[in-house]
Each structure stands twice: as structure tokens, then as C-alpha cells.
C-alpha atoms as a printed R data frame, in Angstrom:
    type eleno elety resid chain resno       x       y       z
1   ATOM     1    CA   MET     A     1 -25.808  26.868  -0.255
2   ATOM     2    CA   LEU     A     2 -24.018  23.338  -0.060
3   ATOM     3    CA   GLU     A     3 -22.234  22.208   3.124
4   ATOM     4    CA   ILE     A     4 -18.510  20.724   2.163
5   ATOM     5    CA   ARG     A     5 -18.528  18.352   5.218
6   ATOM     6    CA   ARG     A     6 -22.338  17.180   3.826
7   ATOM     7    CA   LEU     A     7 -21.275  16.459   0.644
8   ATOM     8    CA   ARG     A     8 -18.132  14.943   1.625
9   ATOM     9    CA   LEU     A     9 -20.415  12.442   3.458
10  ATOM    10    CA   LEU     A    10 -22.281  11.437   0.380
11  ATOM    11    CA   ARG     A    11 -18.785  11.085  -1.370
12  ATOM    12    CA   GLU     A    12 -18.111   8.228   1.410
13  ATOM    13    CA   LEU     A    13 -21.116   6.808   1.090
14  ATOM    14    CA   GLY     A    14 -20.288   6.216  -2.649
15  ATOM    15    CA   ILE     A    15 -16.934   4.899  -1.833
16  ATOM    16    CA   ARG     A    16 -18.136   2.471   1.545
17  ATOM    17    CA   GLY     A    17 -21.103   1.693   0.296
18  ATOM    18    CA   THR     A    18 -23.169   1.640   3.477
19  ATOM    19    CA   LEU     A    19 -24.054   4.515   6.125
20  ATOM    20    CA   ALA     A    20 -22.241   1.855   8.852
21  ATOM    21    CA   GLU     A    21 -19.172   2.113   7.025
22  ATOM    22    CA   VAL     A    22 -19.207   5.931   6.604
23  ATOM    23    CA   ALA     A    23 -19.548   6.273  10.383
24  ATOM    24    CA   GLU     A    24 -16.314   3.800  10.895
25  ATOM    25    CA   ALA     A    25 -14.430   5.563   8.670
26  ATOM    26    CA   LEU     A    26 -15.285   9.220  10.001
27  ATOM    27    CA   ALA     A    27 -15.875   8.347  13.195
28  ATOM    28    CA   TYR     A    28 -19.411   9.446  13.646
29  ATOM    29    CA   SER     A    29 -22.375   7.241  14.646
30  ATOM    30    CA   PRO     A    30 -24.758   6.125  11.448
31  ATOM    31    CA   SER     A    31 -27.528   8.279  12.930
32  ATOM    32    CA   THR     A    32 -25.605  11.564  12.392
33  ATOM    33    CA   VAL     A    33 -24.254   9.978   9.104
34  ATOM    34    CA   SER     A    34 -28.195   9.789   8.666
35  ATOM    35    CA   GLN     A    35 -29.419  13.236  10.006
36  ATOM    36    CA   GLN     A    36 -26.406  14.980   7.852
37  ATOM    37    CA   LEU     A    37 -27.365  13.234   4.604
38  ATOM    38    CA   ALA     A    38 -30.982  14.468   4.953
39  ATOM    39    CA   LEU     A    39 -30.038  17.598   5.508
40  ATOM    40    CA   LEU     A    40 -27.940  17.794   2.035
41  ATOM    41    CA   GLU     A    41 -31.053  16.465   0.428
42  ATOM    42    CA   LYS     A    42 -32.778  19.063   1.999
43  ATOM    43    CA   GLU     A    43 -30.490  21.612   0.798
44  ATOM    44    CA   ALA     A    44 -30.068  20.023  -2.658
45  ATOM    45    CA   GLY     A    45 -33.726  20.097  -2.943
46  ATOM    46    CA   VAL     A    46 -33.517  16.778  -4.956
47  ATOM    47    CA   GLU     A    47 -33.701  13.040  -3.898
48  ATOM    48    CA   LEU     A    48 -30.330  11.789  -3.082
49  ATOM    49    CA   LEU     A    49 -30.369   8.287  -1.226
50  ATOM    50    CA   ARG     A    50 -33.137   5.673  -2.419
51  ATOM    51    CA   LYS     A    51 -33.940   2.772  -0.141
52  ATOM    52    CA   VAL     A    52 -33.313  -0.571  -1.967
53  ATOM    53    CA   GLY     A    53 -34.043  -3.471   0.789
54  ATOM    54    CA   ARG     A    54 -31.833  -2.713   3.892
55  ATOM    55    CA   ARG     A    55 -29.309  -0.318   2.236
56  ATOM    56    CA   VAL     A    56 -29.143   2.661   0.259
57  ATOM    57    CA   ALA     A    57 -28.642   3.435  -3.187
58  ATOM    58    CA   LEU     A    58 -27.182   6.685  -4.574
59  ATOM    59    CA   THR     A    59 -29.637   8.564  -7.142
60  ATOM    60    CA   PRO     A    60 -28.326   9.687 -10.456
61  ATOM    61    CA   GLN     A    61 -28.359  13.414  -8.588
62  ATOM    62    CA   ALA     A    62 -25.964  12.276  -6.141
63  ATOM    63    CA   LEU     A    63 -23.750  10.976  -8.388
64  ATOM    64    CA   VAL     A    64 -23.673  14.469  -9.895
65  ATOM    65    CA   LEU     A    65 -22.844  15.902  -6.780
66  ATOM    66    CA   ILE     A    66 -20.082  13.559  -5.918
67  ATOM    67    CA   GLU     A    67 -18.399  14.090  -9.104
68  ATOM    68    CA   HIS     A    68 -18.222  18.067  -8.223
69  ATOM    69    CA   THR     A    69 -17.272  17.224  -4.293
70  ATOM    70    CA   ASP     A    70 -14.107  15.445  -5.850
71  ATOM    71    CA   VAL     A    71 -12.964  18.561  -7.785
72  ATOM    72    CA   LEU     A    72 -13.807  20.793  -4.596
73  ATOM    73    CA   LEU     A    73 -11.713  18.855  -2.204
74  ATOM    74    CA   ASP     A    74  -8.828  18.553  -5.098
75  ATOM    75    CA   ALA     A    75  -8.957  22.528  -5.108
76  ATOM    76    CA   LEU     A    76  -8.908  22.576  -1.386
77  ATOM    77    CA   GLU     A    77  -5.959  20.442  -1.146
78  ATOM    78    CA   ARG     A    78  -4.039  22.402  -3.979
79  ATOM    79    CA   ALA     A    79  -4.749  25.913  -1.614
80  ATOM    80    CA   GLU     A    80  -3.792  23.780   1.255
81  ATOM    81    CA   ALA     A    81  -0.239  23.073  -0.837
82  ATOM    82    CA   ALA     A    82  -0.080  26.499  -2.015
83  ATOM    83    CA   LEU     A    83  -0.584  27.945   1.286
84  ATOM    84    CA   ALA     A    84   2.376  25.876   2.875
85  ATOM    85    CA   ALA     A    85   4.537  26.498   0.154
86  ATOM    86    CA   SER     A    86   4.306  29.908   1.024
87  ATOM    87    CA   GLN     A    87   6.081  29.625   4.247
88  ATOM    88    CA   ARG     A    88   9.716  28.895   5.174
89  ATOM    89    CA   GLN     A    89   9.074  26.255   7.754
90  ATOM    90    CA   VAL     A    90   7.896  22.369   6.905
91  ATOM    91    CA   SER     A    91   5.371  21.704   9.277
92  ATOM    92    CA   GLY     A    92   2.382  19.528   9.671
93  ATOM    93    CA   THR     A    93   1.123  15.761   9.978
94  ATOM    94    CA   VAL     A    94   1.667  13.312   7.112
95  ATOM    95    CA   ARG     A    95  -0.215   9.877   7.212
96  ATOM    96    CA   LEU     A    96   1.748   7.562   5.747
97  ATOM    97    CA   ALA     A    97   0.652   4.012   4.557
98  ATOM    98    CA   VAL     A    98   3.811   1.213   3.940
99  ATOM    99    CA   PHE     A    99   3.432  -2.503   3.575
100 ATOM   100    CA   GLN     A   100   5.816  -4.603   5.767
101 ATOM   101    CA   THR     A   101   8.898  -4.931   3.994
102 ATOM   102    CA   ALA     A   102   9.236  -1.447   3.269
103 ATOM   103    CA   THR     A   103   8.335  -0.623   7.015
104 ATOM   104    CA   LEU     A   104  11.215  -2.380   7.938
105 ATOM   105    CA   ALA     A   105  13.882  -1.676   5.435
106 ATOM   106    CA   LEU     A   106  12.961   1.861   4.139
107 ATOM   107    CA   MET     A   107  11.285   3.525   7.295
108 ATOM   108    CA   PRO     A   108  13.733   3.249  10.389
109 ATOM   109    CA   THR     A   109  16.130   5.337   7.998
110 ATOM   110    CA   THR     A   110  13.590   7.226   6.718
111 ATOM   111    CA   LEU     A   111  11.708   8.532   9.888
112 ATOM   112    CA   ARG     A   112  15.661   9.442  11.284
113 ATOM   113    CA   THR     A   113  16.036  11.622   8.287
114 ATOM   114    CA   LEU     A   114  12.640  13.640   8.307
115 ATOM   115    CA   GLY     A   115  12.993  13.790  12.108
116 ATOM   116    CA   GLU     A   116  16.513  15.533  11.792
117 ATOM   117    CA   LEU     A   117  15.825  17.743   8.553
118 ATOM   118    CA   TYR     A   118  12.368  18.725   9.787
119 ATOM   119    CA   PRO     A   119  11.670  18.821  13.622
120 ATOM   120    CA   ASP     A   120   8.180  20.255  13.234
121 ATOM   121    CA   LEU     A   121   7.056  17.434  11.008
122 ATOM   122    CA   ARG     A   122   4.736  14.316  12.604
123 ATOM   123    CA   VAL     A   123   4.444  11.090  10.710
124 ATOM   124    CA   GLU     A   124   1.898   8.665  11.424
125 ATOM   125    CA   MET     A   125   2.816   5.667   9.952
126 ATOM   126    CA   VAL     A   126   0.319   2.258   9.473
127 ATOM   127    CA   GLN     A   127   1.471  -1.017   8.303
128 ATOM   128    CA   HIS     A   128  -1.191  -1.649   5.093
129 ATOM   129    CA   GLU     A   129  -1.428  -3.827   2.024
130 ATOM   130    CA   PRO     A   130  -0.437  -2.003  -0.781
131 ATOM   131    CA   GLU     A   131  -4.215  -2.835  -2.720
132 ATOM   132    CA   THR     A   132  -6.092  -1.188   0.155
133 ATOM   133    CA   ALA     A   133  -3.964   1.365   0.938
134 ATOM   134    CA   LEU     A   134  -4.277   2.942  -2.655
135 ATOM   135    CA   HIS     A   135  -7.920   2.084  -2.249
136 ATOM   136    CA   GLU     A   136  -8.213   4.110   1.344
137 ATOM   137    CA   MET     A   137  -5.474   6.785   0.165
138 ATOM   138    CA   TRP     A   138  -8.074   7.533  -2.983
139 ATOM   139    CA   ALA     A   139 -10.564   7.549  -0.418
140 ATOM   140    CA   ARG     A   140  -8.521  10.543   1.540
141 ATOM   141    CA   ASP     A   141  -7.645   8.332   4.427
142 ATOM   142    CA   PHE     A   142  -4.010   8.646   3.661
143 ATOM   143    CA   ASP     A   143  -1.506  10.996   2.361
144 ATOM   144    CA   VAL     A   144   1.213   9.032   0.957
145 ATOM   145    CA   VAL     A   145   1.446   5.037   0.295
146 ATOM   146    CA   VAL     A   146   4.619   3.087  -0.431
147 ATOM   147    CA   ALA     A   147   3.152   0.296  -2.689
148 ATOM   148    CA   GLU     A   148   4.754  -2.813  -4.941
149 ATOM   149    CA   GLN     A   149   3.991  -5.004  -7.820
150 ATOM   150    CA   TYR     A   150   5.602  -7.884  -9.055
151 ATOM   151    CA   PRO     A   151   6.050  -8.280 -12.299
152 ATOM   152    CA   GLY     A   152   3.418  -8.548 -14.719
153 ATOM   153    CA   HIS     A   153   0.874  -7.761 -11.559
154 ATOM   154    CA   ALA     A   154   0.371  -3.888 -11.821
155 ATOM   155    CA   ALA     A   155  -1.219  -2.273  -8.863
156 ATOM   156    CA   PRO     A   156  -4.964  -0.961  -9.485
157 ATOM   157    CA   HIS     A   157  -5.266   2.629 -10.469
158 ATOM   158    CA   TYR     A   158  -7.461   5.420  -9.052
159 ATOM   159    CA   PRO     A   159  -8.353   8.686 -10.681
160 ATOM   160    CA   GLY     A   160  -6.195  11.379  -9.335
161 ATOM   161    CA   LEU     A   161  -3.221   9.510  -7.802
162 ATOM   162    CA   ASP     A   162   0.411   9.746  -9.083
163 ATOM   163    CA   ARG     A   163   2.941   7.475  -9.035
164 ATOM   164    CA   GLU     A   164   6.790   7.846  -8.578
165 ATOM   165    CA   HIS     A   165   9.411   5.102  -9.013
166 ATOM   166    CA   LEU     A   166  11.301   4.589  -5.829
167 ATOM   167    CA   MET     A   167  13.157   1.621  -6.835
168 ATOM   168    CA   VAL     A   168  13.579  -1.930  -8.019
169 ATOM   169    CA   ASP     A   169  14.134  -5.428  -5.552
170 ATOM   170    CA   THR     A   170  15.234  -8.091  -7.135
171 ATOM   171    CA   ILE     A   171  13.818 -11.844  -6.102
172 ATOM   172    CA   ARG     A   172  15.616 -14.843  -5.352
173 ATOM   173    CA   LEU     A   173  15.091 -18.421  -4.353
174 ATOM   174    CA   ALA     A   174  15.543 -19.160  -0.724
175 ATOM   175    CA   VAL     A   175  17.044 -22.079   0.368
176 ATOM   176    CA   PRO     A   176  17.439 -23.393   3.941
177 ATOM   177    CA   PRO     A   177  21.633 -24.057   4.044
178 ATOM   178    CA   PRO     A   178  22.942 -27.179   4.564
179 ATOM   179    CA   GLU     A   179  24.113 -27.544   7.740
180 ATOM   180    CA   VAL     A   180  20.284 -26.804   9.148
181 ATOM   181    CA   ALA     A   181  18.278 -29.157   6.646
182 ATOM   182    CA   SER     A   182  20.450 -31.499   4.463
183 ATOM   183    CA   GLY     A   183  17.365 -32.181   2.384
184 ATOM   184    CA   PHE     A   184  17.285 -29.223   0.571
185 ATOM   185    CA   ALA     A   185  21.079 -29.403  -0.560
186 ATOM   186    CA   ALA     A   186  20.708 -30.667  -4.106
187 ATOM   187    CA   ILE     A   187  18.502 -27.506  -4.624
188 ATOM   188    CA   MET     A   188  20.403 -25.581  -7.300
189 ATOM   189    CA   GLN     A   189  17.802 -24.018  -9.349
190 ATOM   190    CA   LEU     A   190  13.885 -23.171  -9.074
191 ATOM   191    CA   SER     A   191  13.225 -26.469 -11.043
192 ATOM   192    CA   ASP     A   192  15.018 -28.418  -8.326
193 ATOM   193    CA   ALA     A   193  12.311 -27.462  -5.958
194 ATOM   194    CA   ALA     A   194   9.348 -29.183  -7.265
195 ATOM   195    CA   LYS     A   195   9.807 -32.098  -4.167
196 ATOM   196    CA   VAL     A   196  10.347 -29.945  -1.069
197 ATOM   197    CA   PRO     A   197   7.632 -27.740   1.014
198 ATOM   198    CA   TRP     A   198   7.016 -24.312   0.167
199 ATOM   199    CA   VAL     A   199   6.008 -21.150   2.266
200 ATOM   200    CA   MET     A   200   4.080 -18.300   0.264
201 ATOM   201    CA   GLU     A   201   1.752 -15.758   0.852
202 ATOM   202    CA   PRO     A   202  -2.148 -16.395   0.785
203 ATOM   203    CA   HIS     A   203  -4.368 -16.696  -2.514
204 ATOM   204    CA   GLY     A   204  -5.228 -13.636  -3.659
205 ATOM   205    CA   ALA     A   205  -1.980 -11.597  -3.316
206 ATOM   206    CA   ALA     A   206  -0.240 -10.543  -6.388
207 ATOM   207    CA   SER     A   207   3.220 -12.095  -5.019
208 ATOM   208    CA   ARG     A   208   1.302 -15.563  -4.531
209 ATOM   209    CA   HIS     A   209   0.013 -15.427  -8.259
210 ATOM   210    CA   TRP     A   210   3.363 -14.546  -9.728
211 ATOM   211    CA   ALA     A   211   5.184 -17.275  -7.341
212 ATOM   212    CA   GLU     A   212   3.131 -20.027  -9.039
213 ATOM   213    CA   GLN     A   213   3.391 -18.815 -12.163
214 ATOM   214    CA   MET     A   214   7.258 -19.060 -11.391
215 ATOM   215    CA   CYS     A   215   7.276 -22.540 -10.480
216 ATOM   216    CA   ARG     A   216   4.390 -23.554 -13.221
217 ATOM   217    CA   SER     A   217   6.871 -22.110 -15.719
218 ATOM   218    CA   ALA     A   218   9.868 -24.155 -14.554
219 ATOM   219    CA   GLY     A   219   7.519 -27.731 -14.839
220 ATOM   220    CA   PHE     A   220   5.806 -27.898 -11.707
221 ATOM   221    CA   GLU     A   221   3.167 -27.054  -8.950
222 ATOM   222    CA   PRO     A   222   5.002 -25.915  -5.602
223 ATOM   223    CA   ASP     A   223   3.871 -28.077  -2.601
224 ATOM   224    CA   VAL     A   224   2.783 -24.933  -0.774
225 ATOM   225    CA   ARG     A   225   2.224 -26.099   2.845
226 ATOM   226    CA   TYR     A   226   2.441 -22.776   5.072
227 ATOM   227    CA   GLU     A   227   0.657 -19.808   3.940
228 ATOM   228    CA   THR     A   228   1.509 -16.205   5.494
229 ATOM   229    CA   ALA     A   229   1.405 -12.710   4.332
230 ATOM   230    CA   ASP     A   230   4.279 -11.692   6.943
231 ATOM   231    CA   LEU     A   231   7.636 -12.279   4.917
232 ATOM   232    CA   GLN     A   232   9.606 -12.295   8.049
233 ATOM   233    CA   ALA     A   233   7.702 -15.402   8.914
234 ATOM   234    CA   HIS     A   234   8.965 -16.674   5.567
235 ATOM   235    CA   VAL     A   235  12.443 -15.957   6.349
236 ATOM   236    CA   ARG     A   236  12.524 -17.939   9.889
237 ATOM   237    CA   LEU     A   237  10.893 -21.093   8.243
238 ATOM   238    CA   VAL     A   238  13.649 -21.277   5.384
239 ATOM   239    CA   GLU     A   239  16.351 -20.228   7.713
240 ATOM   240    CA   THR     A   240  15.147 -23.091  10.170
241 ATOM   241    CA   GLY     A   241  15.008 -25.649   7.660
242 ATOM   242    CA   ASN     A   242  11.371 -25.891   7.076
243 ATOM   243    CA   ALA     A   243  10.657 -24.595   3.418
244 ATOM   244    CA   VAL     A   244  12.109 -22.690   0.575
245 ATOM   245    CA   ALA     A   245  10.459 -19.428  -0.760
246 ATOM   246    CA   LEU     A   246  10.674 -16.796  -3.543
247 ATOM   247    CA   LEU     A   247  12.132 -13.604  -1.124
248 ATOM   248    CA   PRO     A   248  12.841 -10.209  -2.395
249 ATOM   249    CA   ASP     A   249  16.203  -8.998  -1.275
250 ATOM   250    CA   LEU     A   250  14.861  -6.045   0.953
251 ATOM   251    CA   VAL     A   251  13.679  -8.967   3.431
252 ATOM   252    CA   TRP     A   252  17.802  -8.903   4.398
253 ATOM   253    CA   VAL     A   253  18.161  -5.804   4.853
254 ATOM   254    CA   GLY     A   254  19.739  -4.911   8.280
255 ATOM   255    CA   ARG     A   255  20.550  -8.976   9.347
256 ATOM   256    CA   PRO     A   256  22.715 -11.424   7.213
257 ATOM   257    CA   ALA     A   257  21.006 -13.882   5.178
258 ATOM   258    CA   ARG     A   258  21.003 -17.220   6.931
259 ATOM   259    CA   ALA     A   259  19.932 -18.742   3.739
260 ATOM   260    CA   ARG     A   260  21.266 -20.187   0.304
261 ATOM   261    CA   LEU     A   261  19.854 -17.548  -2.382
262 ATOM   262    CA   LEU     A   262  19.553 -18.595  -5.901
263 ATOM   263    CA   GLU     A   263  19.224 -16.591  -8.880
264 ATOM   264    CA   LEU     A   264  16.383 -17.349 -11.006
265 ATOM   265    CA   ALA     A   265  16.211 -17.166 -14.601
266 ATOM   266    CA   GLY     A   266  15.392 -13.880 -15.922
267 ATOM   267    CA   ALA     A   267  16.497 -11.789 -12.712
268 ATOM   268    CA   PRO     A   268  12.803 -11.006 -11.575
269 ATOM   269    CA   GLN     A   269  12.333  -7.673  -9.508
270 ATOM   270    CA   ARG     A   270   9.224  -6.319  -8.120
271 ATOM   271    CA   THR     A   271   8.987  -2.803  -8.201
272 ATOM   272    CA   LEU     A   272   8.332  -0.133  -5.437
273 ATOM   273    CA   PHE     A   273   6.795   3.144  -5.844
274 ATOM   274    CA   THR     A   274   5.036   6.419  -3.884
275 ATOM   275    CA   SER     A   275   1.482   7.386  -4.375
276 ATOM   276    CA   MET     A   276  -0.120  10.392  -3.605
277 ATOM   277    CA   ARG     A   277  -2.983  12.665  -4.517
278 ATOM   278    CA   GLN     A   278  -1.960  14.928  -7.523
279 ATOM   279    CA   ALA     A   279  -3.702  17.482  -5.839
280 ATOM   280    CA   SER     A   280  -1.712  17.391  -2.733
281 ATOM   281    CA   ALA     A   281   1.722  16.706  -4.347
282 ATOM   282    CA   GLY     A   282   3.069  20.014  -4.075
283 ATOM   283    CA   HIS     A   283   2.162  20.658  -0.363
284 ATOM   284    CA   PRO     A   284   6.032  20.813   1.026
285 ATOM   285    CA   VAL     A   285   5.589  18.055   3.714
286 ATOM   286    CA   LEU     A   286   4.573  15.459   1.210
287 ATOM   287    CA   ARG     A   287   7.984  16.113  -1.093
288 ATOM   288    CA   ALA     A   288  10.095  15.806   2.148
289 ATOM   289    CA   VAL     A   289   8.363  12.297   2.426
290 ATOM   290    CA   ARG     A   290   9.045  11.560  -0.781
291 ATOM   291    CA   GLY     A   291  12.634  13.119  -1.056
292 ATOM   292    CA   ALA     A   292  13.782  11.141   2.563
293 ATOM   293    CA   LEU     A   293  12.142   7.906   1.118
294 ATOM   294    CA   GLY     A   294  14.021   8.238  -2.028
295 ATOM   295    CA   GLU     A   295  17.461   9.197  -0.680
296 ATOM   296    CA   THR     A   296  17.132   6.015   1.684
297 ATOM   297    CA   ALA     A   297  16.039   3.562  -1.170
298 ATOM   298    CA   ARG     A   298  19.292   5.149  -3.368
299 ATOM   299    CA   SER     A   299  21.593   4.377  -0.265
300 ATOM   300    CA   LEU     A   300  20.459   0.947   0.215
301 ATOM   301    CA   LEU     A   301  20.836   0.198  -3.746
302 ATOM   302    CA   SER     A   302  24.308   1.706  -3.699
303 ATOM   303    CA   ALA     A   303  24.970  -0.496  -0.522
């Protein structure tokens, strides 16, 4: 009989690529991972790993086992969801990954709502970039992800993950107020920002590519002097008269906007969505989290 925990180690190796990364992800030592996979090979009676230089590669037989392991893990999650749904009390632990803006704008109210309605529910939240978070949820590191996608930039899809629309978030050109920096006072539309400093997220971020394309469509290459993934830093650089930025409305939730916010052509919006594994989506605790997030988003849109 094949041991499910060892099968999961094999699956993790297929996802993460090295024994060291599997060990780190599951809090094992590399030698323990290696020993357990050697035992799995004995149980299976076939070669599963092959040395390739200093790394190990999966054999075709290992790939067959990984495919069936996915089915087994999904079945276990469905069983857990069905068992939890048969009980009246919503309790347990949810591992949640959220990107920065949603952490600040959505999570305080969402967590308070969950605490009031479900006192036996424990939420463990990590701030994570959407692309990485979706991959790690597919690897079963998280239960729920709050993610975003910019116009024309779909977030990556992984097998077995669902998506549910949460809200849309309008993006505007944020310009320092005249009393802080008079040199920005003449900016009334995007094309007027061709000669001023910009702050954007680093290269590789969907928001950066989208912002650059917006500027190029307006007829100029942005002078990006400041790069940071922290949108709160973008806000501060704009408010203190150092740069302009393309910012979504959610960054201003809970605080007055001390910047001029100018409409963009076409009123572009980013989309926020929640994602979880389809096998566990029926679990009461996950439905509770998704429901509370939806309620918070609706309250913000109606405000």
C-alpha cells in the first residue's frame, strides 16, 4: 500500500523542483525527504527519481503517481468539506494570502466580521503578491487567495483552482496638489505627465507593464525615477510632491486623498477576485471567508 504522506512529498518535488525546497516548504530536513522518497520507491517497486548532475529528476512512473496523488488529495479535501458541512458550528483554521492594497482596504473589516460571526474560526493571513500566492495555493500552502488583475493582464491559471469576482477598482492618475509642488499644477490629463518624475512598481509586475503601456499610448515614455512594490510608498511620494503615479482607488480607503486624482481615458479598472481549490470550495469556513470578503467589498462600492 502506498503511503499518502510520501506521495505528497513526491508531488511537492514535482512542484518545487529540489529536495531542499520540499524540505523547507514542509519543515523537514532534506535527508528526511530523501529517506521518505526512497521508501516510496520501495513501496512502488519502480524507480521514481533519477540523478541528473547534482539534482534529481522525476521518472515517467513518478509523474503517473503525482497525477493520482492530486486526485487523492482532492478527494480528501472534499471529504473534509462534507464532514465540516454536516456540523452546525463553523470552526477551524483558514490560511489566507492577500496582496497589500486588499490587506489594508478589505481585511480589517472582513476579519472583524468573521470574529463576530464565527468566534471559533481562526484566520491566518499572509501578505503575498497574487502570482506567487496562486501558485502556492495550488501547491496547498494556502486555502484562499485574494488576487488582482490589470486590464489586459490575466492572472495565471492553475488546474483545480476556482475564481469568484470580488470587485472592480478604478485606476486614476494621482498628481501632487499645487500647494505642495507647483511644478505639477499644469497636469490635467495623462499626456501632460510626460516630463515629470514617476513612481511605479518594479519590472515584472503586471501593474508596471500596464502603466507603461498607458503612458506609451498617450505618446510618451514615462520617466520612472522611483520603483517600489509598496503602493503606500507611491502614495507618499505623490502627496509630498516627488512624483506622479497611476493608483487604484482602494489605496485611499480609510484616509483622505491628499492628491489630485485625474480620470483616465476609458476609465480603466483592475479586477479583484478570490480563488480557492475547487475540491475545498464547499467547506463552511471557506464559504464564510468568501462571504465576509464579498460583504466588505460591497460596502466599499456602495460608500
